[in-house]
C-alpha positions in Angstrom: 2.2 -2.2 8.4 4.2 -4.8 6.6 2.7 -7.9 5.1 4.1 -10.0 8.0 2.4 -7.8 10.5 -0.9 -8.2 8.6 -0.5 -12.0 8.8 0.3 -12.0 12.5 -2.6 -9.6 13.3 -4.9 -11.6 11.1 -4.0 -14.9 12.8 -4.5 -13.5 16.3 -7.7 -11.6 15.4 -9.1 -14.6 13.5 -8.4 -16.9 16.4 -10.1 -14.6 18.9 -13.1 -14.0 16.6 -13.6 -17.7 16.0 -13.5 -18.3 19.7 -16.1 -15.5 20.3 -18.5 -16.7 17.6 -17.9 -20.4 18.0 -17.0 -21.0 14.3 -15.0 -24.2 13.7 -13.2 -25.8 10.8 -11.7 -22.8 9.0 -8.1 -24.1 9.3 -5.0 -22.0 9.8 -5.1 -20.2 6.4 -8.8 -19.6 6.8 -8.2 -18.1 10.2 -5.6 -15.7 8.9 -7.8 -14.7 5.9 -10.8 -14.1 8.3 -8.5 -11.9 10.5 -7.1 -9.9 7.5 -10.6 -9.4 6.1 -11.7 -8.4 9.6 -8.9 -5.9 9.8 -9.9 -4.3 6.5 -13.6 -4.2 7.6 -12.8 -3.0 11.1 -10.5 -0.3 9.7 -13.2 1.0 7.4 -15.8 1.0 10.1 -13.6 2.6 12.7 -12.4 5.3 10.2 -16.0 6.0 9.3 -16.9 6.4 12.9 -14.1 9.0 13.3 -11.5 6.7 14.9 -8.2 5.6 13.5 -7.8 2.5 11.4 -5.0 0.0 11.5 -1.7 2.0 11.3 0.8 -0.1 13.2 1.2 -3.4 15.0 -0.4 -2.6 18.4 -3.2 -3.7 20.8 -5.5 -1.1 19.1 -4.9 -2.7 15.7 -5.7 -6.1 17.2 -8.9 -4.7 18.6 -9.9 -3.2 15.3 -9.2 -6.4 13.4 -10.9 -8.6 16.0 -14.1 -6.5 16.0 -14.1 -6.5 12.2 -13.6 -10.3 12.1 -16.4 -10.9 14.7 -18.8 -8.8 12.6 -17.7 -10.6 9.5 -18.3 -14.1 11.1 -21.7 -13.1 12.5 -22.7 -11.8 9.1 -21.5 -15.0 7.5 -23.5 -17.1 9.9 -26.7 -15.1 9.1 -26.2 -15.3 5.4 -25.2 -18.9 5.2 -27.7 -20.1 7.9 -25.3 -22.7 9.2 -27.5 -23.6 12.2 -29.9 -25.4 10.0 -33.7 -25.0 9.8 -35.4 -23.3 12.7 -38.5 -25.5 12.5 -38.4 -29.2 12.6 -41.4 -31.1 11.3 
């Protein structure tokens, strides 16, 4: 895929992943970066599971990138603990 395809897939995947996870405030550039990182993560995970990674601009590539971005954002939420303390006292 060309770099422009990566940006478009990253933007779409990042927007969908942010909508699914409820993450706010990443901005346009952050959304694209989340989607691109999700595409890389999703490609690695799908390839390890025996599927195809991201080869071309397609609905399948958007699915791979979105799944990777959702996993990335959920992991970020767990690591950063953005919800605050669980016990209030």
